[in-house]
Steps between C-alpha positions, in 0.01 A plus 500: 500500500821595678628330815425820694144507368450136592626565854272802536198308370572213737534740792172672413308172489647354822299533822615758754707354782357573845591404856221243483635340182845483663347314795317267261827414324634369830187292548551348154874451567590723204833687529471878543738732315615843613764743378600848602459792261579866543383682188251486212720297266603227744144475635356461154749228408429309822125540454503392136698189597206393720671530839239496778626779724716809452675623813626856503774408744696738717794327331466784249714690751791283393434394139349829377624775733843359584475494879698247704185349655123548502480734799539843332215471247214739577122483482499751216747294298299183559176674402661635184620157386183318605291734287724431199473124556121522530482677163687209342292226661158370396478139617746444787431592862702811590651503849684797650781447749464738793843655558689524826348750747171520309330265748738484796410823680125470555199308372344830394801587282506147365134511400544839335803382305338173396189675372720733295633197312144402412349843433794679338704221339237237419647215706266209571680381813790598725786298649648552845789323670481332839316223681270488802583855606335629180164332570328808651609708201392234251160483666464877464594493132270211420221677688559789257434256210867470410653160409833439675793279404716395794876450493711300748843339515773720362332839510731757334358792698634326814848487348677663796321291763579177313863597448482482123330293233511164675290187470243486780347202682813293549440405864204324662406817687513701177292241317239510776485880479458491122215253537332721760541806279358322196198371689439844653506666157275232357243543776518877459375457144794569269433378146854366462832480685845558354755260648849635439837346575393201707582127474273313259395258774365787709324653200338164427371477858357851486340441161324189628387674820347824371203561272653808339717430195873520571725678250862399528818689425796294608264266685501188284256338257230394746347849521172564320671752274825678427610861464826643367631847422459599135853637470651186654348258250585732210866548591459871565664519841861591571570263788536123533150344522370323810506120506130473421506727193475334161604733217281447192662763274810717485343828397781692666748367244256549212427860599870573543570368150218709353630818665853432379373442144305827507805690621718349226245578226474863608876545522553347153206699357312181410201622698266648401490384139311673220214251549481603864482870417201717404489683165324808370205446265616513137329830423639665815850379421476634145386841628773505761769408244378781274507749788852398601620522140370856471672601820824346373478705181460821697 
């Protein structure tokens, strides 16, 4: 059996990850894993590796669509990519990141947009950024039977308010606000909370205080789980990585080498070879040769 077949068989036999099983992992003190994915192929690879949660992050604005930040990505683009990820995922919990302006205007718009992720794209939960001020919205979404992942600390959709991608929670007042936000989200019923770009000591305090599992990204090892961007760990980005990113492969270099090799083979006529070409059936070739010979005689 091939490695791919083994991975597929293992995925098929593994129990489906749910928001409840994520909560139970925290209770058992088992680390929770999460990675972003943006298409069928990346989702399938993440799922077959046994990662607990797949986040269709609005970071696709940058790593897939080439925008400078996450703000321009649209609902339609997020729905499109979430649906592709869902088709590649069997075991992991699929979470859709609600893009900027999809939940900021009104609770009615937010509910409509969130339900689209579930009904049209197959998401099993949604993620929204912000602390205590999001509690009324979270309550409305949960009332509509929709699991919600919270997100506090460095929230990329607040880029302009924060003055850039800066570590949050560095003063006592900021730490107190983060604690209040985390507790508010926890009491509102989120199934997990992303803690991004905050000191590890603060993340440890929040993790010990709330019942919801905490998922860190640049928040230290004391969180209940960790999430990173697929393209970051694979070396597929074109900018220096953040301090917290650990690169596990250099696929960018490998892909570049493969493309260069293809180009060279085509230019030197080494590709395609005879073995990589199709041939006429023997009887058809014989008939064709005879026909061409007759035409040549004429």
